[in-house]
C-alpha positions in Angstrom: -2.2 15.7 1.0 -4.3 12.6 0.0 -4.5 9.0 0.9 -5.0 6.2 -1.7 -5.7 2.6 -1.3 -5.6 0.2 -4.4 -5.4 -3.2 -5.3 -4.1 -5.0 -8.3 -3.0 -8.4 -9.6 0.5 -9.6 -9.9 1.5 -10.4 -13.4 2.4 -14.1 -14.1 5.8 -14.9 -13.0 5.8 -12.2 -10.2 7.4 -13.9 -7.3 8.7 -12.9 -3.6 12.0 -11.6 -4.9 10.2 -9.3 -7.4 8.0 -8.2 -4.5 11.1 -7.4 -2.3 12.5 -5.4 -5.2 9.3 -3.3 -5.5 9.7 -2.6 -1.7 13.2 -1.7 -2.0 12.6 0.6 -5.0 9.7 2.2 -3.4 11.5 2.7 -0.1 14.4 4.4 -2.0 12.1 6.6 -4.3 9.2 7.6 -2.0 11.0 9.9 0.3 11.9 12.1 -2.8 8.1 12.1 -3.6 7.1 12.7 0.2 5.2 9.4 -0.1 4.5 6.8 2.8 2.3 3.8 3.3 2.3 0.1 3.2 2.3 -2.8 0.9 0.5 -6.1 1.1 1.2 -9.1 -1.0 -1.0 -12.2 -0.8 -0.6 -15.0 -3.2 -0.9 -13.0 -6.7 -2.3 -9.9 -5.3 -1.2 -6.6 -4.1 -3.0 -4.1 -1.8 -1.1 -0.8 -1.2 -2.0 2.3 0.7 -0.1 5.5 -0.2 -0.3 8.8 1.2 1.5 12.0 0.3 0.8 15.1 -1.9 -1.9 14.8 -4.3 0.1 15.3 -7.5 2.9 13.1 -6.2 0.2 10.3 -5.7 -1.4 10.8 -9.1 2.0 10.6 -10.8 2.8 7.5 -8.9 -0.5 5.9 -9.8 0.5 6.4 -13.5 3.8 4.9 -13.1 2.1 1.9 -11.4 -0.4 1.5 -14.1 2.6 1.1 -16.6 4.4 -1.3 -14.3 4.3 -4.7 -16.0 4.7 -6.4 -12.8 0.9 -5.9 -12.0 -2.3 -5.2 -13.8 -6.0 -4.5 -13.2 -5.3 -1.7 -10.7 -8.7 -0.7 -8.7 -8.6 2.2 -6.5 -10.7 1.2 -3.5 -10.3 4.4 -1.3 -9.2 7.9 -2.0 -9.4 10.8 0.7 -8.1 14.1 1.7 -5.7 13.6 4.6 -4.9 16.1 7.4 -2.0 14.2 8.7 0.2 11.3 7.7 -0.8 8.0 9.3 2.7 6.3 8.6 5.3 9.1 8.7 8.1 6.5 9.1 7.0 4.0 6.7 8.6 4.7 3.3 7.0 1.6 2.1 6.5 -0.9 4.8 6.2 -4.4 3.4 3.7 -6.7 4.9 4.4 -9.5 2.5 4.0 -12.6 5.0 0.9 -11.3 6.3 -0.6 -14.3 7.7 1.8 -13.5 10.7 -0.5 -12.1 13.5 2.1 -9.5 14.7 2.2 -7.7 11.4 -1.7 -7.7 11.3 -1.9 -6.5 14.8 0.6 -3.7 14.3 -1.3 -2.4 11.5 -4.6 -2.7 13.1 -3.1 -1.0 16.2 -1.9 2.0 13.9 -5.1 2.2 12.0 -7.5 1.9 15.1 -6.4 5.3 16.4 -6.9 7.1 13.1 -10.3 8.8 12.0 -11.1 6.7 9.1 -8.6 4.1 10.1 -11.2 1.3 10.5 -12.5 1.8 7.0 -9.0 1.2 5.6 -8.6 -1.8 7.9 -11.8 -3.2 6.6 -10.2 -3.1 3.1 -7.3 -5.0 4.6 -9.6 -7.6 6.1 -11.4 -8.0 3.0 -8.2 -8.5 0.9 -7.2 -11.0 3.2 -10.5 -12.8 3.2 -11.4 -12.2 6.7 
């Protein structure tokens, strides 16, 4: 199993309903792929962490690169994973991420994981903190 964090830029015209559609489709498709994780959307940018079988993640990255709703995908972190950090999050959406409770929930989950602080630092950097 692997864990990947990537960022991308939303295509012009991508708005909140589009993001909700992305989350809905991900939540429906990811269990079939054994993929879990979270998606952040801030202004016109995405940050996503996905975890699951290495081949499934590679196939998903290839699909994401072909998705016209975003571009300039940059893998920020990739590592092998011994266990899932988010087994119940088919694709947790944290769209209105200025809300402190969502940020605290993510911080709490990541703070207990080996390497989780590194992932949270990517979240902080994404949010400009």
